[in-house]
N, C-alpha and C positions, 0 to 999 in steps of 0.2 A: 356046309351052308345049310342054312333052312330053306325048305321047299315052299318058297315065295315066286310072286310075280319076277323078283329080282333075282332068282335062281339061273333062269337062262340067261340073263345080264351078265350074272358071275360066270358063268360057263363060257359065255362069250369072251368075257375079259381074260380067263384063263386062256382061251384058246389065242387072244391076241399075243401075249404074253409068250406062250410057245412058239407062236410063229414069227415072233420078231427076232428070235434066236437069243435074247439077253437071257434067259434062264431055262434052264433044263426043265424037261416036263414032270420029271419026279420030284422035282426041288418046288415047282408051282402045286402040285398034289399035296407034297408034304405041310405048305402054308395054307393051302385049303382046308386040309383035316384041323390044323391048329384055330382057325378062323372057325368054324364049326363048332369046336371044343367051346370058345371062350364064347361063342354065342349060347350054346347052351347052358353054360353056367352065369348067362348074362354079364358077362365081362366085356362087352364089345360097346363101345362109346354108343348113347342114343343118337338117333336121327341120321346114322353113316348107312350108306346101301352095301349090300354083299361084296359089289365091284370096289367102292372105298375102303372096306375093310381088308379084302386081301391085298389090294395096292400098297397100304398103311403096314400090313404085315410083310409083304414083300421088302418094303423099304426098310421097316424095323429090323430085318434080318438080316439087311445089306447087299440083297440081290438085284435092286435098284436103287435107283437114286429118286429124289424127286420129282424133276425133271420129267426122268425117263417114266414114271408112274402117271405122271399127269398127261403127257401125250397118248401113254396106253389106254388111260379112262377115257379118250377123247375119239378112239380108234384108230390110232395112228400104227403102224405096225411094220414101219419101213424105218429102218436107223442106218442107213449106209448113203453115200455119196461114192460113185466110183469104187477104187480099193479101198475108202475110208468108213469105219464104223463110227457114228455120231454117238458120243455118250451124255454131253450135256451141254446147255447151254451158257455161252460166256458173254454175251452182252451185244450193244449196238455200235456199230461202227459209221463212219461218214458214209460208206458206201454201200452198205448190208449189216447182215446179222454174222456174229460171228459163234461157232460151237467150238468144242473141244471134240478131238476127234482121235482115232488111232488107227493106224495103218493096219489091215487085216492079217498082212504075212509079218511084215516087220516090228509090228508090235510097237512103233512108236508112236508117242504122243505128239498131236499136232495141234493147230488152231487151224478151223477151216471157215472161211466167209462167203456166202453166199449174198446174192441179190435178192430181198423178198418179192413175193409175186408182185404186189400193188407198184413197186419201183423196176419192174423190168421192162420198161419202157426201151425202143431203139436208142436214145438217145444215153438212157442209165447204162444201158449194155455197154455201149460204146467206151464210156466212161470208166466202166467196171473192167473192160478189157484193156484200156489204157493205164490203169493202176495195176494190172498184173504184168504188163511189158515194163512199166517203168521199175516195179519192185523189182524183176529178173535182174536189172542192171546193175541194182546195188547189193555189195557183200560188205558188212562192217560190223564188229562186235557191239555197237553202240545202234543198229538200224533192226528193227525185227526182220530175218532172212526169210525169203520166198524161198520153199520148198518145191511145190508143184502146182499144176494148174490142170482142170478138166472140164467137162460137159457130162452132166448126166440128166438124160430125160429133157426137159425145159430148164435146166438148171447150171449156170455157170458157176465156177467155185473156185477160189483162191487157197491155197495151203500154206501155211506162214510156220515158222518155230513157236512151240509150245512155251510160252513163258510165263514160269512160277513167280508170283510175287503181287504185288500191289502197284494200282498207278499211284503218281504223286498227289491227285486230287485226295484220292481217298486216304492216302497215309496222313495231310495235313488236316483231313477232317476228322481222323481218328486220333492222331496226337497232337494236334495244334502245330501252330507256328516252328518253323526250323530254326535253327542257328545258321550262323554266317558259313560255317563250315560243311555243315550237312547238307545245305543249300546248294552251296557252290559246289561240290563233288557230284553231285546230278545233274545240274546246268552244265558244268564241264564236259560230261561225258555225252549230254545231248548236242553241245555243238562239236563235238567230234563227228557225232553221226552226221550232224547237218554240214560240217564241212564235205563229208564225203559226198553227200547228195549234191550239194552245188556244184562240186567238181564235175559231178556227169552231167550238170545243165539242169537239176530239177530242183524246185522249190516245194515243201510242204504243205503251205498255206492254212495248215490248221495245227499250228504248234499249240499246247495247252498241257496244264498237268495231266489231263485224264488220258494223255497220247504218250507220257512219257512211264515206261513200265521200269520198276525197280525191284530187282529180286531181293530175296533175304541175305545175299552175300555183297549187295550194294551196286551190283550193275545196271545200270541206266539203258534201256532202249527206247527209241522211237517207235512207235505204232502208228497203223493207221495211214496209208498215204493215198486214201480215196479221193483226195484233192489236187493230189499233186500234179503241178504245172510247170510247163518247160518255160525257160525264161532265154535261152541260146538261140534259138530257131524261130524266125518269125514265122514261119509257117504253122508252129502248134502253139501261138501265143492268144488264141481265142477261148479266153477261160469262160466258157459258158456264155459269151455273149454279153459281156459286162455285168454277168449276175453277181452281185458281191454274196459270194460263199465265205465260210469261216465261222466261228464261234464267236459273238458278238463282244465277250469278255477280252477278247484277246486280239481282236482285228488292228491290225495297222491303219493310219491314216489313208494311204494310197489303195488298201484293199476296199476302202468304201469310195474312193475318189478316181482312180482309174486301175480298176481291177485288172484290165487287158494288159498292163505295163509293171508288172512286180519284177522283184529283184530279189537276190538272197537277203537286202537288208529288211525285207517285210517279214521274214522268218525270223530276223533279230529283234525286231519290234516285240512279236508274239513271244518270244523266247524272255525278254525283259520281263513283258508282263507275267510270266510263268515264275520268274524270280521273284517278283514283287509279292505273287500269291504265296510263295513258300517262305518265306520269311515274315508275312505279316498275317497269314490266313485269310486275306479278304483279296478279291479282284480290284483291280484299279478304281474301276468305277459302279459301285454295288448300287441297287436300287434302280427303281426308274425302268423303262420300256426298252425294247432293244433298240430302237430308233434314238432315245435318249443317249443310250450308252454309244451310239457310233458319233453323235454329236458330240458326246465327250472326247471320245479319241481323238476328234479333229479340232477340238477347241479349248477344252479344259485341262487342268493339270490336277492328279490324284492327289491325295493326303501324303503329306510327307511319310514314307515307313518307318521314321525315327519314332513317329508317333504311336506306333502299333507295335514297335519293337524297340525299344531304347536302347539294345544291346548292338544295333547295328552301325559301324563308325562309317566316318564320313566318306571315306575312298571308296567303300563297299556301295554307297547311297549314292555317289557319283556314277561309278561303272550302272547300277539301275537306269540311272538318268540318260547315260549316253546311248543304253541301248534303246529306251525309248522316248529319244527324240522324235517329236511330229515331223522336223523338217530332215527328209532321207539323207540331205547334203550334212547334217550335222549330227546325225546318227551311226554307231559302229557299223560300219560296212560288211563287214565277213565275219565269220564265224571263227576263223584262225585269230582276228583280233580278240573275241569273246573269251577265247581258250587263253590267250595271252594276259589278258587283264584280269581275271578271274582265279588265274592260278596261285597268287598268292594265299588263299583262304583254302584252296583246296586239300583234302585228307581223304582219299583215296585207299580202298574200299570204304563205305560206311553204311553198315549192316543194317537192315531194316528190323525193329522189334517184329518177334514173332506174331505179336497180337495184332500186327497190320497185315499180315500175309494172310488174305481171306481166300474162298475157292479160287479166283480166278484174279489176274490183272487187268481184266476189260470192266467197263460198266456194266449192270447186272441186266437181265432179261431178254429174251428172243426166242421166238418159236421156230420150231423144225420147219423149212422151205418147202412149198408144193413142190409136185413134180408131176410128170406124167404117170409114173408109177405108183402113185397113191399115197406118197407122202403128204401128210397136210398139217401145216403149221398152225400153231397159236399166232394171231396178230401182234404186232409189237403193241407192247403196253398192257399187255394181259396180266392178271392176277389171278386167274381163275385156280380153285383146287389143285394142289399138285406141283406146282411151279415154285421153285423157291426165287425169292427176291431178296437180297441184301437188305440191311436195314435203311440204307441210302438208296431209294430204288426210282430217284429222278435219273431218267436218261439225260445224256449229254448227246444229241444227236448233232452233227453238223449239217446246217440247212443254209438256206437263203438267210441275209441278215434280219429279214423281215419278219420271219418264223421262228429262229433259234430263240433258245432260252437262256436265263442267266444262269451260271455257275454256282454263285452262292445267295444265301439269305442276306439283306442286307443287316449290320448290326450297330451301324453308324451313321452319321449325318456326313455326307461330301464334304470337304474342307479342300482346301488349296494346299499345296507345299510350300513352307515358308521358310525352309532352312539353308537350301543349295542356291549358290546365285546363278544356277543354270536352269535344271526343269524343275527343281522342288520349291519354286519361290517366286519373289520378285527378283528383276535383277539387281545385283550388288548395289551399284549407283543408286537407283530408286530406293533402296531399304535405307542407305545410309542418310540420302537426303529427307525421306519421310522423318528418320530418328532425329537428325538436326533440327526440323521443323517443330516435332514434340518437344525437344530441350528448349527451345527457344520460348515455345508456347508456355512451358511451365516455369521458365524464368521470369517471364512477364508475369502470371500468375502471382508468382509469390511476394514480386515485387509490389504489385498493386495491394495484396492482399497486408503487406508490412504497412505500407504508406496508410492504407484504413486504422490499422491498430494504432500505430505510434506516432500517425501524424505526420 
């Protein structure tokens, strides 16, 4: 490196890299020599500091990834939580930030969820520990399994299996809307996972495309139990003191009107909205504010999915209708019934195209959490140099309904369902009556016109 004011900074960066344990000192020194040679030949990009050049070189040589380089450039040198080495940022979940990690002894890849500092309130810590305890009860191939939990410094963390693949939202945004067989296979598997959770007395409360992870082999796993609630124990049903939580595009009506009294049917509604999204590429109520979406879930009917995907047959649309019935009593009540109803269209497994398998199955972007030991993280939403954010960088946080963001950009005007006599249009007898009136009016007009012409 050139002997400039940045040289000390460069040396400091070199020391941070070595201190982190991510790269051996000899390898860092080789990269330093390459950077100096390029600078002497004027081959380095203009405007970069020596620190950035060394970081870029280590990434180019494959010794660091972009997230690690970005953290080191900001002075972060600690990349461990308990026995886990943090490798990369995966995303933002309902209750915390998620990282890719590796057990330092077993060398097993895992996902590590932590609470960011700004959310580490006593209430948030209690909710996070509840998530840990709830997930520990579950063991099913269609649910992301909990493996470990611990406390390091001032950071509580949950360790789950690392799922290689893509979430359903990213698959649809990459490949477009799905056919019935492909979508049914994913929802069928998700329903199996929900059936297991419901049997344990747990409801998810945030079923959505972003929380259905699909592996390259076609296995679907439900993730992010950060908002899990109990429905079998009256002493544990104070779900955030009536605070409406979830993602606005997939909220059941009762999550809005009586969030303290949810049942498994609430997850069924959200799963129906997710199925709608899978086969249309659109959320049921696009556009408008979050409160507009909430009102629509209560009072409006979405566009007939056949308008967006003409390949859907009537029975499949009826299934979506029964899952999305606004009246809980009229809705499919159990995940087992969903499994039985959707089975005729299921083709398992349905491999996901390689092009959709991105770095992780989680929404993008997160920073390493603060701790007493000096690990300092980027704030959520940061896009500073050195942090990878996939092209779809809008985070899907799970928040109170008055703060949540929409899942998709509206591409069409909201219309009412017209084709099904149940959910997707007018009641059948009303439609017949209207057609009869229209036919009668047309006859009267035709007779009047004939009289005018022929006397």
